[in-house]
Every structure is written in C-alpha cells, then in structure tokens.
N, CA and C atoms as a LAMMPS dump frame, in Angstrom:
ITEM: TIMESTEP
0
ITEM: NUMBER OF ATOMS
315
ITEM: BOX BOUNDS ff ff ff
-5.0000000000000000e+02 5.0000000000000000e+02
-5.0000000000000000e+02 5.0000000000000000e+02
-5.0000000000000000e+02 5.0000000000000000e+02
ITEM: ATOMS id mol type element x y z
1 1 1 N -33.448 -421.012 -130.806
2 1 2 C -33.69 -421.993 -131.857
3 1 3 C -35.122 -422.485 -131.695
4 2 1 N -35.874 -422.476 -132.786
5 2 2 C -37.255 -422.977 -132.711
6 2 3 C -37.263 -424.466 -133.092
7 3 1 N -38.453 -425.075 -133.027
8 3 2 C -38.612 -426.514 -133.285
9 3 3 C -38.184 -426.92 -134.681
10 4 1 N -38.483 -426.053 -135.665
11 4 2 C -38.123 -426.391 -137.042
12 4 3 C -36.61 -426.423 -137.224
13 5 1 N -35.941 -425.454 -136.601
14 5 2 C -34.482 -425.442 -136.695
15 5 3 C -33.869 -426.663 -136.014
16 6 1 N -34.404 -427.023 -134.856
17 6 2 C -33.902 -428.202 -134.142
18 6 3 C -34.122 -429.457 -134.983
19 7 1 N -35.311 -429.568 -135.569
20 7 2 C -35.598 -430.732 -136.413
21 7 3 C -34.657 -430.775 -137.602
22 8 1 N -34.357 -429.612 -138.174
23 8 2 C -33.427 -429.557 -139.288
24 8 3 C -32.04 -430.066 -138.912
25 9 1 N -31.565 -429.72 -137.709
26 9 2 C -30.25 -430.206 -137.268
27 9 3 C -30.266 -431.709 -137.039
28 10 1 N -31.349 -432.223 -136.466
29 10 2 C -31.461 -433.655 -136.236
30 10 3 C -31.471 -434.385 -137.581
31 11 1 N -32.295 -433.885 -138.497
32 11 2 C -32.398 -434.539 -139.808
33 11 3 C -31.087 -434.458 -140.554
34 12 1 N -30.438 -433.325 -140.499
35 12 2 C -29.17 -433.171 -141.201
36 12 3 C -28.126 -434.134 -140.633
37 13 1 N -28.198 -434.379 -139.352
38 13 2 C -27.223 -435.25 -138.711
39 13 3 C -27.487 -436.722 -138.878
40 14 1 N -28.756 -437.147 -138.977
41 14 2 C -29.027 -438.566 -139.041
42 14 3 C -29.726 -438.993 -140.325
43 15 1 N -30.63 -438.197 -140.793
44 15 2 C -31.417 -438.595 -141.96
45 15 3 C -30.506 -438.757 -143.171
46 16 1 N -29.555 -437.88 -143.33
47 16 2 C -28.657 -437.984 -144.458
48 16 3 C -27.893 -439.31 -144.468
49 17 1 N -27.405 -439.73 -143.298
50 17 2 C -26.682 -440.999 -143.198
51 17 3 C -27.607 -442.18 -143.424
52 18 1 N -28.823 -442.07 -142.948
53 18 2 C -29.801 -443.141 -143.139
54 18 3 C -30.087 -443.34 -144.637
55 19 1 N -30.298 -442.25 -145.337
56 19 2 C -30.56 -442.334 -146.764
57 19 3 C -29.327 -442.843 -147.512
58 20 1 N -28.152 -442.352 -147.11
59 20 2 C -26.919 -442.784 -147.737
60 20 3 C -26.684 -444.268 -147.538
61 21 1 N -26.922 -444.759 -146.345
62 21 2 C -26.717 -446.179 -146.059
63 21 3 C -27.631 -447.035 -146.961
64 22 1 N -28.903 -446.66 -147.048
65 22 2 C -29.825 -447.388 -147.896
66 22 3 C -29.388 -447.4 -149.348
67 23 1 N -28.917 -446.262 -149.824
68 23 2 C -28.45 -446.18 -151.201
69 23 3 C -27.213 -447.04 -151.424
70 24 1 N -26.268 -446.998 -150.47
71 24 2 C -25.052 -447.777 -150.593
72 24 3 C -25.305 -449.286 -150.526
73 25 1 N -26.212 -449.683 -149.66
74 25 2 C -26.546 -451.112 -149.554
75 25 3 C -27.152 -451.629 -150.85
76 26 1 N -28.058 -450.865 -151.412
77 26 2 C -28.684 -451.254 -152.673
78 26 3 C -27.667 -451.26 -153.822
79 27 1 N -26.8 -450.276 -153.833
80 27 2 C -25.77 -450.206 -154.865
81 27 3 C -24.824 -451.397 -154.76
82 28 1 N -24.394 -451.723 -153.541
83 28 2 C -23.485 -452.846 -153.342
84 28 3 C -24.153 -454.173 -153.731
85 29 1 N -25.416 -454.323 -153.399
86 29 2 C -26.141 -455.529 -153.777
87 29 3 C -26.242 -455.636 -155.29
88 30 1 N -26.514 -454.543 -155.94
89 30 2 C -26.576 -454.527 -157.411
90 30 3 C -25.26 -454.906 -158.02
91 31 1 N -24.167 -454.397 -157.503
92 31 2 C -22.833 -454.762 -158
93 31 3 C -22.574 -456.239 -157.799
94 32 1 N -22.922 -456.747 -156.618
95 32 2 C -22.727 -458.143 -156.327
96 32 3 C -23.524 -459.019 -157.297
97 33 1 N -24.76 -458.627 -157.597
98 33 2 C -25.589 -459.41 -158.515
99 33 3 C -24.998 -459.425 -159.917
100 34 1 N -24.489 -458.3 -160.36
101 34 2 C -23.987 -458.191 -161.726
102 34 3 C -22.558 -458.636 -161.891
103 35 1 N -21.844 -458.862 -160.796
104 35 2 C -20.43 -459.19 -160.839
105 35 3 C -20.153 -460.689 -160.985
106 36 1 N -21.197 -461.474 -161.185
107 36 2 C -20.995 -462.904 -161.347
108 36 3 C -20.116 -463.197 -162.574
109 37 1 N -19.488 -464.359 -162.561
110 37 2 C -18.552 -464.705 -163.629
111 37 3 C -19.231 -465.026 -164.949
112 38 1 N -20.508 -465.272 -164.923
113 38 2 C -21.244 -465.567 -166.152
114 38 3 C -22.74 -465.465 -165.907
115 39 1 N -23.469 -465.724 -166.956
116 39 2 C -24.936 -465.587 -166.877
117 39 3 C -25.516 -466.525 -165.81
118 40 1 N -25.044 -467.773 -165.758
119 40 2 C -25.56 -468.714 -164.782
120 40 3 C -25.317 -468.258 -163.375
121 41 1 N -24.117 -467.716 -163.115
122 41 2 C -23.794 -467.23 -161.784
123 41 3 C -24.669 -466.041 -161.401
124 42 1 N -24.88 -465.147 -162.331
125 42 2 C -25.741 -463.979 -162.03
126 42 3 C -27.173 -464.423 -161.784
127 43 1 N -27.666 -465.396 -162.535
128 43 2 C -29.002 -465.911 -162.298
129 43 3 C -29.099 -466.581 -160.931
130 44 1 N -28.09 -467.364 -160.589
131 44 2 C -28.093 -468.036 -159.292
132 44 3 C -28.065 -467.032 -158.163
133 45 1 N -27.262 -465.991 -158.307
134 45 2 C -27.216 -464.954 -157.271
135 45 3 C -28.56 -464.243 -157.141
136 46 1 N -29.167 -463.904 -158.267
137 46 2 C -30.475 -463.226 -158.216
138 46 3 C -31.53 -464.098 -157.576
139 47 1 N -31.568 -465.369 -157.956
140 47 2 C -32.54 -466.277 -157.36
141 47 3 C -32.251 -466.538 -155.89
142 48 1 N -30.967 -466.565 -155.506
143 48 2 C -30.607 -466.724 -154.107
144 48 3 C -31.069 -465.536 -153.277
145 49 1 N -30.919 -464.347 -153.831
146 49 2 C -31.378 -463.148 -153.14
147 49 3 C -32.891 -463.149 -153.001
148 50 1 N -33.572 -463.501 -154.072
149 50 2 C -35.043 -463.586 -154.045
150 50 3 C -35.502 -464.655 -153.043
151 51 1 N -34.8 -465.792 -153.022
152 51 2 C -35.124 -466.859 -152.085
153 51 3 C -34.951 -466.364 -150.644
154 52 1 N -33.898 -465.598 -150.397
155 52 2 C -33.685 -465.061 -149.047
156 52 3 C -34.813 -464.1 -148.664
157 53 1 N -35.242 -463.258 -149.596
158 53 2 C -36.361 -462.357 -149.305
159 53 3 C -37.618 -463.167 -148.922
160 54 1 N -37.837 -464.236 -149.675
161 54 2 C -39.021 -465.035 -149.4
162 54 3 C -38.883 -465.849 -148.106
163 55 1 N -37.639 -466.2 -147.725
164 55 2 C -37.403 -466.833 -146.436
165 55 3 C -37.776 -465.864 -145.323
166 56 1 N -37.371 -464.6 -145.473
167 56 2 C -37.726 -463.594 -144.482
168 56 3 C -39.246 -463.404 -144.429
169 57 1 N -39.87 -463.416 -145.599
170 57 2 C -41.328 -463.274 -145.648
171 57 3 C -41.989 -464.454 -144.954
172 58 1 N -41.497 -465.657 -145.206
173 58 2 C -42.021 -466.853 -144.582
174 58 3 C -41.918 -466.756 -143.053
175 59 1 N -40.768 -466.265 -142.597
176 59 2 C -40.572 -466.104 -141.147
177 59 3 C -41.552 -465.084 -140.571
178 60 1 N -41.756 -464.004 -141.295
179 60 2 C -42.747 -462.988 -140.867
180 60 3 C -44.143 -463.584 -140.783
181 61 1 N -44.508 -464.376 -141.8
182 61 2 C -45.831 -465.011 -141.793
183 61 3 C -45.973 -465.968 -140.613
184 62 1 N -44.899 -466.668 -140.289
185 62 2 C -44.915 -467.598 -139.161
186 62 3 C -45.019 -466.81 -137.851
187 63 1 N -44.263 -465.756 -137.723
188 63 2 C -44.257 -464.965 -136.493
189 63 3 C -45.569 -464.259 -136.245
190 64 1 N -46.194 -463.734 -137.292
191 64 2 C -47.385 -462.933 -137.119
192 64 3 C -48.682 -463.673 -137.379
193 65 1 N -48.585 -464.824 -138.051
194 65 2 C -49.806 -465.553 -138.399
195 65 3 C -50.535 -464.921 -139.58
196 66 1 N -49.935 -463.928 -140.2
197 66 2 C -50.557 -463.243 -141.33
198 66 3 C -50.198 -463.961 -142.621
199 67 1 N -51.201 -464.366 -143.388
200 67 2 C -50.994 -465.012 -144.659
201 67 3 C -51.608 -464.159 -145.764
202 68 1 N -51.104 -464.27 -146.98
203 68 2 C -51.635 -463.507 -148.103
204 68 3 C -53.108 -463.828 -148.342
205 69 1 N -53.854 -462.828 -148.734
206 69 2 C -55.258 -463.055 -149.039
207 69 3 C -55.462 -462.93 -150.542
208 70 1 N -56.633 -463.262 -151.002
209 70 2 C -56.954 -463.086 -152.403
210 70 3 C -56.223 -464.031 -153.31
211 71 1 N -55.867 -465.201 -152.841
212 71 2 C -55.191 -466.16 -153.685
213 71 3 C -53.693 -465.944 -153.792
214 72 1 N -53.129 -465.044 -153.006
215 72 2 C -51.693 -464.813 -153.034
216 72 3 C -50.931 -465.978 -152.446
217 73 1 N -49.714 -466.173 -152.894
218 73 2 C -48.894 -467.268 -152.421
219 73 3 C -48.098 -466.892 -151.171
220 74 1 N -47.853 -467.863 -150.326
221 74 2 C -47.067 -467.627 -149.117
222 74 3 C -45.587 -467.571 -149.473
223 75 1 N -44.802 -467.153 -148.505
224 75 2 C -43.365 -467.134 -148.695
225 75 3 C -42.817 -468.525 -148.982
226 76 1 N -43.344 -469.547 -148.299
227 76 2 C -42.896 -470.921 -148.536
228 76 3 C -43.233 -471.363 -149.956
229 77 1 N -44.43 -471.02 -150.441
230 77 2 C -44.815 -471.389 -151.801
231 77 3 C -43.948 -470.662 -152.833
232 78 1 N -43.628 -469.411 -152.556
233 78 2 C -42.772 -468.663 -153.481
234 78 3 C -41.377 -469.264 -153.519
235 79 1 N -40.878 -469.699 -152.341
236 79 2 C -39.539 -470.308 -152.304
237 79 3 C -39.521 -471.596 -153.124
238 80 1 N -40.587 -472.35 -153.074
239 80 2 C -40.691 -473.572 -153.864
240 80 3 C -40.63 -473.224 -155.35
241 81 1 N -41.326 -472.174 -155.757
242 81 2 C -41.286 -471.719 -157.137
243 81 3 C -39.882 -471.277 -157.553
244 82 1 N -39.224 -470.517 -156.691
245 82 2 C -37.891 -470.015 -156.991
246 82 3 C -36.912 -471.169 -157.177
247 83 1 N -36.982 -472.145 -156.285
248 83 2 C -36.067 -473.291 -156.376
249 83 3 C -36.368 -474.136 -157.636
250 84 1 N -37.647 -474.192 -158.011
251 84 2 C -38.007 -474.913 -159.245
252 84 3 C -37.417 -474.198 -160.462
253 85 1 N -37.447 -472.88 -160.448
254 85 2 C -36.851 -472.111 -161.55
255 85 3 C -35.354 -472.403 -161.635
256 86 1 N -34.693 -472.396 -160.484
257 86 2 C -33.25 -472.677 -160.464
258 86 3 C -32.961 -474.077 -161.005
259 87 1 N -33.769 -475.039 -160.601
260 87 2 C -33.583 -476.413 -161.105
261 87 3 C -33.822 -476.471 -162.604
262 88 1 N -34.874 -475.79 -163.06
263 88 2 C -35.205 -475.771 -164.495
264 88 3 C -34.076 -475.153 -165.315
265 89 1 N -33.385 -474.169 -164.752
266 89 2 C -32.277 -473.523 -165.439
267 89 3 C -30.983 -474.304 -165.295
268 90 1 N -31.018 -475.376 -164.496
269 90 2 C -29.799 -476.17 -164.317
270 90 3 C -28.751 -475.491 -163.484
271 91 1 N -29.164 -474.616 -162.573
272 91 2 C -28.213 -473.876 -161.738
273 91 3 C -27.765 -474.71 -160.546
274 92 1 N -26.621 -474.365 -160.013
275 92 2 C -26.157 -474.981 -158.767
276 92 3 C -27.181 -474.693 -157.68
277 93 1 N -27.255 -475.567 -156.664
278 93 2 C -28.226 -475.334 -155.604
279 93 3 C -28.098 -473.942 -155
280 94 1 N -29.229 -473.338 -154.704
281 94 2 C -29.244 -472.013 -154.09
282 94 3 C -28.701 -472.124 -152.676
283 95 1 N -27.922 -471.141 -152.307
284 95 2 C -27.359 -471.098 -150.974
285 95 3 C -27.896 -469.893 -150.232
286 96 1 N -27.62 -469.876 -148.96
287 96 2 C -28.002 -468.695 -148.196
288 96 3 C -27.353 -467.494 -148.874
289 97 1 N -28.124 -466.466 -149.023
290 97 2 C -27.693 -465.298 -149.764
291 97 3 C -26.491 -464.657 -149.061
292 98 1 N -25.504 -464.292 -149.856
293 98 2 C -24.319 -463.665 -149.258
294 98 3 C -23.869 -462.475 -150.078
295 99 1 N -24.761 -461.451 -150.205
296 99 2 C -24.288 -460.219 -150.831
297 99 3 C -23.303 -459.536 -149.926
298 100 1 N -22.782 -458.396 -150.318
299 100 2 C -21.792 -457.718 -149.494
300 100 3 C -22.219 -457.647 -148.032
301 101 1 N -21.281 -457.857 -147.132
302 101 2 C -21.554 -457.884 -145.711
303 101 3 C -22.228 -456.613 -145.23
304 102 1 N -23.277 -456.797 -144.479
305 102 2 C -23.977 -455.669 -143.861
306 102 3 C -23.69 -455.711 -142.366
307 103 1 N -23.069 -454.681 -141.834
308 103 2 C -22.765 -454.696 -140.412
309 103 3 C -24.043 -454.609 -139.591
310 104 1 N -24.027 -455.151 -138.382
311 104 2 C -25.223 -455.083 -137.546
312 104 3 C -25.582 -453.624 -137.222
313 105 1 N -26.855 -453.398 -137.067
314 105 2 C -27.338 -452.04 -136.794
315 105 3 C -27.238 -451.762 -135.319
C-alpha cells in the first residue's frame, strides 16, 4: 500500500464522518430555528443564536486581545445591537442559545 492509498483509507474512515457531522449539526440548527411556534419565536431563536455567536466572538477577542480593525465592531458591540433589535421587536429576553444538543467532542 502506498501513501495515497493509506491516506484514502484514513479519509474514508474519518473525513466522511466529519463532513456528515457538520452537515447534520447545521441541518438540526436550521430545523430548530424554523420550528418555532410563530414568527416572534423564530425571530427570538435566530437572534439568540446570533447573540451566542457574538458571545463566543467576544470571548475570543478577550482571550487573544485581537479586536476588529477598520472600524469593525467588537463582539460586545454586536451583542448590544442584537439585544436592541430584540427589544425593538418586542421579543422576550434572549436566553442562552439552546439549539439541538451537541455532544462533547
């Protein structure tokens, strides 16, 4: 067996599952977003997910000391915007995002 064949076996064994997991996670999150009981619930879920992404970004900026350049907004500033949108729409307070459970890696 040469190197290319060995790489093919490794990729066939792990890469396929990695790609499948990513696809399933995104599919499940999409279903969760669209499965809300009404427009307000779907908006709240979408904004909660976006808020969680920006919380992660804020944590990254804190951990690394890297901030956006060129006038870009920080994760904290984006979270403020997201929460203002939710308030403007009259949505229930945003909660920690809870899309379908993702098992630990």
